Structure formats: C-alpha cells, structure tokens
C-alpha positions as CSV (number, residue, x, y, z in Angstrom):
1,X,-58.8,192.1,35.7
2,X,-55.2,191.2,36.2
3,X,-53.8,187.9,38.3
4,X,-51.5,189.0,41.2
5,X,-48.6,186.3,42.5
6,X,-47.2,187.5,46.0
7,X,-44.1,185.3,47.0
8,X,-43.3,185.9,50.9
9,X,-41.4,183.5,53.4
10,X,-44.1,183.2,56.0
11,X,-41.1,184.3,59.3
12,X,-40.3,187.7,57.4
13,X,-41.7,191.2,58.8
14,X,-41.8,192.7,55.4
15,X,-44.2,189.7,54.1
16,X,-46.7,189.0,57.3
17,X,-46.8,193.1,57.4
18,X,-48.2,193.9,53.6
19,X,-50.2,190.7,54.3
20,X,-52.0,192.1,57.0
21,X,-52.3,196.1,54.6
22,X,-53.3,193.5,52.4
23,X,-56.0,192.5,54.0
24,X,-57.3,196.3,55.8
25,X,-57.2,197.0,51.8
26,X,-59.6,193.8,50.4
27,X,-61.9,195.1,53.8
28,X,-61.8,198.7,52.9
29,X,-62.5,198.2,49.9
30,X,-64.7,195.0,49.2
31,X,-64.5,195.8,45.0
32,X,-60.5,194.3,45.5
33,X,-61.6,190.8,46.3
34,X,-62.3,190.5,42.8
35,X,-58.8,190.2,42.3
36,X,-57.3,186.5,42.2
37,X,-53.9,186.2,44.6
38,X,-52.1,183.5,44.2
39,X,-49.2,183.7,48.1
40,X,-46.5,181.7,47.5
41,X,-44.1,181.0,49.7
42,X,-40.0,180.5,48.1
43,X,-39.7,177.6,51.7
44,X,-42.7,175.2,49.8
45,X,-42.5,176.8,46.2
46,X,-38.7,177.3,45.7
47,X,-39.3,175.6,41.9
48,X,-42.1,178.1,41.3
49,X,-40.0,181.5,43.3
50,X,-36.8,180.5,41.9
51,X,-38.3,180.5,38.0
52,X,-39.3,184.5,38.8
53,X,-36.3,187.4,39.1
54,X,-36.6,189.0,42.8
55,X,-34.8,188.4,45.3
56,X,-36.1,189.7,48.0
57,X,-39.6,189.2,49.5
58,X,-42.2,190.4,49.3
59,X,-42.5,190.5,46.4
60,X,-45.3,191.1,44.1
61,X,-46.1,190.5,40.1
62,X,-49.4,191.3,37.8
63,X,-50.0,189.0,35.3
64,X,-46.5,187.6,35.4
65,X,-45.0,191.6,35.7
66,X,-43.1,192.4,37.9
67,X,-44.2,195.8,39.6
68,X,-42.8,195.7,43.4
69,X,-39.7,194.0,45.6
70,X,-39.2,194.8,48.4
71,X,-40.1,196.2,51.7
72,X,-43.8,197.5,50.7
73,X,-46.2,200.3,52.0
74,X,-50.1,200.6,51.7
75,X,-50.4,202.7,48.9
76,X,-48.3,200.3,47.3
77,X,-50.0,198.1,47.9
78,X,-53.2,199.5,46.7
79,X,-51.7,200.6,43.6
80,X,-51.4,197.2,42.7
81,X,-54.6,196.0,43.1
82,X,-56.3,199.0,41.9
83,X,-54.0,198.5,38.6
84,X,-55.9,194.8,39.1
85,X,-58.3,196.0,38.5
86,X,-57.8,197.7,35.4
87,X,-58.9,197.0,31.1
C-alpha cells in the first residue's frame, strides 16, 4: 500500500471540493480507509510544500510521485486511491 500526499490551501475552493469528494469516496469505499493520507497545507508547512515540484493545488502525490495537479474530479481522486492499494 502506498501513501497519498495531498497539497492544499485551506481556502482554495478546488481544494475544498477535492476534500469533499475524498470524504465521500472514503465513506462509500471503506477499503480505501486503509490508505495512509497526509494532507499538507502550503501555508502551514511551507518548507515541505516548497520541496515538491507543483504549481497548482490540489496536488496529489503517491509515494513521492505526482499523479495530479490542479482542479480534480471525483474520478481522478478515486483512481488515485485505487492506485494506492495496488502492490
């Protein structure tokens, strides 16, 4: 199982939407709850966020590899969780 890192800004409407979809996906698919998720707010963890190569939020990384950057869809987020469960 791989770890998901999600880079956000708390007031970003696209980040809020991604977090809402993420919560719905976790509610509907309990097996995804096993996936470790680290949510990093750029404003609170600036140095960590700055060490990753992205420009737009929300940005999803899986084991240090960028999978998505910018406005996300529910399908993209669900796909990231599915990839995290793959060996």
